[in-house]
N, C-alpha and C positions, 0 to 999 in steps of 0.2 A: 313468442317464447324462444324460437330458434335464434332470433336476433340478439336477445339477452344472453343466451348461452355463448354465442360467438364473441360478443363483446367481453364477457368475463374471461373466456379462453384467451382472447387476444391480450387482455390486461395481464393475466398470469404469465403468459409467454414473454411479454415485454419486461415485466419485473424480473423474471428468471434470467433473461438475457443480460439485463443491467447488472444483476448480482454476479453472474458469471464473468462479465467483463470487468467488474470491480475486483473480483477475486483474482483474476488472471493478471491484472495490472501490477507492474512492479516498478519500484524506484531504482534506477540504475545509478550507482555511485562510483565515481572515481575517487582517488585519494584526495584530489584537490577539492572536488565538490563536497566530499564528506567534511573536510576541514572548514569550508565556507559555511556549511549548514550548521556546524557546531558554533562557529562565530556568531551566527544569526540567532541561534535558539538556546544555547547553553545557559542555564540559570546562573551558574557561578560567574560567567562573563558579564551577564546583566547586572549582577550585584557589584562587581568590580567597576563597571561603568558608572553605576549610581554613586559609588564612593568617589570616583574621579570627578564626577559632576559637582559634588559638594566641595571638593578641594578647589576646583576652578572658580566656583562662586566665592569662596573665601578669599582667593587671590585677587579676583576682580574687584571685590568690595573692601579690600584691606585698607584702602585710603580713607574709608569712612570714619576711621578713628580721629581724623582731623576735623570732622564736621562738628559744628557747635550743637549744644543742646538748647532747644527752643521750647518754651512752654507759654501757654496763656491760661488765664483763669479769672475768677471773680468770686465775690462773696458778700455776705450780709453779717454785720456785727451788731449785737444787742448787749448793752451793758447791764449787768445784774443790779448794780446800784450806782447810778451816775453821781448822786450826791456824795457818796463815800469817796469816790475817786476825783471829786471836784471837776468832773468833766462837764463842759457846757452842752453836751448832746447826749441823747439816749441811745441812738443807733446810727449806724453808718453803712454806706454802700461803697464797695471798692472793686476795682479790677486790677489785674496784673499781667505783665508780659515780661519774660526774661530770656536772655541769651547768654550762654557761657561757653568758654573754651578751656580745655585742659591739654596743655602741650608738654610733651616729654621727649627727650632724645630716644627713648625706648620705642616710641611709635614707629620711627624709621626702621629700626631693626626688626620690628614685628612685621612690617610690610615685606621686607626682604625674606623673612622666614616663611611667610605665607606663600611667596613665589616659589621658594625652594620646596616647600611641602607639596605644592602642585606638581613640580617637576619629579619629585619622588613618587607621587601618585601615578604619573604617566609611566614611569619605569615599572612600577608595580603592576599596572594594567597590561603593559607589554609583556611582562613576565607571566602574567595570568594567561594571556593569549598563547604564549609559547608553551606553557604547561598543558593547556587544553589541546593544542595542535600536536604536541608530542604524544599525548594519550590517544588521540584519534588515529595518528599514524601507526603507533604501536598496535592498537586494537585492529586496525585495518589489515596490517600485514599478518597479525596473529590469526585473524579469520581466514586470510588467504592460505596460511600454513595449514590450518585445520581443514579447510576445504580440500586442499591437495592431499592431505593425509587420508581423508575420507575416500577420495578417489582411488588412492592406492589400496585402501582396505577393500573397496568394492571390486577392484581388479583382482586382488588376491582371492577374494571370496568367489568371484566368478571362475577364476582358474581352478580353485579347489572343487567347485561344483562340476565343472566340465571333466576334471580328472576323476571325480567320483562316478559320474555317469559313464565315462569310458571304462573304468574298472568294473562297474557293475555289468556292462555289456560283455566285456571279456570273460568275466566269471561265468555268466550265463552260457557263454560259448565254450566253457571248459578250458580256457587258455591260462587263467591265473587262479591263485588260491583265494579262498574266502577272506584270509587275513589281509590281503591287499585291498579288498573292497572295504573291510571294516576300518582299516587305517585311513583310507581316503575319506570315508564318511566322518570319522572322528575329526580329521583335519578340517573338513568342511563345516561341521557343526560348531567347532571351537571358534571359528572366525566370526560367526554371527553376533554373539554378544559384544565382541570387541568393536564391531562396526556400529552397533546400536549405541554403545557408550560414547564413541567418537561423535556420532550425530547429536546425541543429547548435550554433550559439552559444547559443540558448535552452536546449537540453538540457544543455550544459556548465555554464551558469550556474545552472540548476535543481539540478544535482547539488551544486554549491558551496553553494547555499542550504540544501539538505537537511542537509548536513554542519554548517552553521552552527547550525541549530536542533536538531541531534541526531537527525535522522531517517534511516532506512535509505535509501540512494540507489535501491534497488529499489522503494521505496514510490511508488505513483501519487499525485500531488498535483494538486489543483485549487485555483487561487487565486480567492478570492471578494473582489473589489475592483475599483476602476476609477480611472483617472487623472482622470476627469471631476470627481472631488471637488475638484480644485484649480482648476477653471474658475470657481467661485463665490467664490474667495478675494478678499476686499475689501482696503481700505486697512489696513495693519498698523501699529499704534502700540504702543510699548512703554512700560510704566510702570516707571520706574527703581526704584521701591520693590519691585517684584515680581521684579526680576532677581537671580539668584543663580548667577553663573557657576561651574560646578563646579571649573574649573581654579584660579580665584582662591581659592575656599573651601579647597581642598586645600592650596595653598601657604601660606595663612594658618595653617592648623592645623599644617603641617610646621614653619613658623617658630616657632610657639608651643612646639612640642615641642623644637625645637633650643635655644631659650632655656632651657627647663627642664633640658635635658641639660647645658647650659653651667653652670647653677647647681649641679647635682649634681656635675659634674666639679670645680668649684672647692671645694665642700664636702669631697669626697673627698680633694682635694689639700692643702687648707689646714686643714680642720677637725680638731678633736681626736677621739680615739676612746677610749671607755671600755670596758674589758673586765673582766668579773666572772666568776670561776669558783670552783667548790667541788667538792672531791673527797672521797669516802669510800673508805678502803682498809683493810679489816680484814685483819690478818696474824697467822698463828700458825706456830710452829715445832715441830720434833721435840724441842726442849730440855725441854719439859714435856708431851710427848705431845699437843700441839695443844689443851691445856686452856685456855690463856689467849690471847685474841684482842685485839690492839691495833690501834687506828685510826691509821694513818700518813697519813691524808688531810690536806687543808689548804684554806683559803680564800685566794683570791688576787684582789686588786683592782689594776688598773693603768690608768693614763692616759697616752696617747701623743699627741704633736703632731709631725706630719711637718715636716721642715726642708728636704728636698731640693727641694721645689717652688719654693723661692726661688732656686734656681740656674737661670738661663735655658736651660741645655742639658740639664736633667733631663727624664726621661720625663713627669713630672707637668706640667711647664711646657709640653711639646710637646702633651700631651693637651688642655690648656686652650686653647692656640693653635689647634689643629685644630677644637675646638668653636666658637671665635670665628669662624674662617673659614667654618664651615658656616652660622652665623647670618648673616654678611655676604652669603654667596652666595645664601641663600634670600631675603634682603631685596632683592637685585638682581633675582632671578628674579620675585619678586612685583611689583616695580615695572614690569619689562618685560612681564609677563603682563597687567597692567591696561591698558597701552597697546595691546597686541595684541588683547585682547578687545574694547576699545572700537572699534578700527579694523575688526575682523572683523564686528562687529555692524552698523556703518555700511555696510560693503561688502555684506553679505548683504541689508540693506534696499534698497540701490540695485539689486542684482541682481533682487530680487523685483519692484520697480517696473518695471524694464526688461522682465522676462519678462511681467508682466501687460499692458503696452503691446504687446509683440510678439505675444502671444496674440490680442489684438483685431485686430491687423493680419493675422495668419495666418488667422483665421476669415474675414475679409473676402476674403482671397486665395483660400481654398478655395471660397467661394461663387462668386467670379468665374471661377475655373478650371473649376468644374463647369458653369457656364453656357456658357463658351467651348467646352468639350468637347461639350456637347449640341448647340450650334449647328454646330460643325464636323462632327459625326456626321450631323446632319440635312442639311447642305449636301452632304456626300459622297454620301449616299443619293440626292440629287437630281441628282448629277453635276456640281454647281457647284464642288466643291473636290476636290483630289487626296487620295490616302490619306496622304501625308506630313503634311498639315495635321492629319489626325485623330491621327496618332502624336504629333505635337508637342503637341497639346492634351491627349492622354492622359498624356504624360510630365509636362507642367506640372501637371496635376491631382494626379498621384501625388506629385510633389515638394512641392506645397503641403500635402497631407495629412501627409506625413512631417515637414515643417517644423513644422506645428502640433503634432503628437505630440511631437516632440523638445523644443519650447519648453515644453509642459506638464510634461514630465519634468524639464527644467532648473528650472522653478519649484518642483517637489517637492523637488529636491535643495537648493535655496537655503533653503526653509522649514525642512527638517530640520536643516540646518547652523545656521540662526539659533536654532532651539529648543534644539539641543544646546549651542551656545556660551553662550547667555544663561541656561541652566538652567531654561527653561520646559518644562513637561510636553509630551511629544511628542503631536501631534495637536491642539494648542490652536487653530491657525489654519486647520485644514481644515474646510470647510463640511460639516455632517452632513446 
């Protein structure tokens, strides 16, 4: 009996230790490992890869339009009334085999179009990867911002608690009024729901981040990174030769594909088509007990030139007009995108310069606010200032720290947008 109890106790303790170990295990993510995890697990990337796979298959097999059509078969023929048809036989057996070619100049253009469509798919896939990477990096730095904000809230709450405890002791000693105690308590209690709201927002955003990178939301995650990397960002200059805006590259390839499609449509509509077919059909009848087999097959060569395309209301003419409209529309999109990309790059550069300047100002404000708070606390302890002065100084310090943190995050967003728009690898401008 004792041995059974010991075995059960050991089993329970083992399971408990395993559960505790699993619960305490955390996945540590850097910005690069988070991006790689998204590349490996994100569903939208898997769908884009599947689309690209289909385009690659179409490109590799585009030449099969030149393959001949081949068929084999056989049959049995029974005449309803052989006398009426003056046929010397009542039934016949036959086999057939045929091969045919259909050759058109449009097939060459179609092969080129298939190759261009695959190249367009590659650019679309790369753009999908960059879009996911941008989202992961923005979410990662956003979570770092929220983490730092929570830490500031916790420090502010702890400072308010300590101040409340200190005021309560001084009141009990008869050194300060009850009003100072109540003011400290109100300040302390007001900070609690703010901290809880910040934690709730962080947990919700963390779940969204986990889904983005394909991680189970129950997984415990620790972020290995800091927004301080952006504090050392210097003057950013762009070399025009290194710029490769993905949106422009994609539109240029789409335009090239549309022009190739237009050429293929014209060749299909106006070009001649050569068809060659040959059939072998051995046939035998019961007239001679199937002893003599005759070949009823034939060779056929035909050349056809479509004429309906010259009618402005024909489907062929409409297809050509639609292809032209697609080319024109992409030309307009490309022209507009070049203007937008240039404007966006200039705007992001201005935002970065403004953020860098604002960060310098915020750092100075934090230092001044910290000094002001220390002096107010010291004066209050000597009885030279009232407690409201301490509260004001504490609030000013907290607001200055939050402003600095927010400005660093704004700088990170502007840099990420600049890198994404200009086609520069992510992380190029971050100090390592």
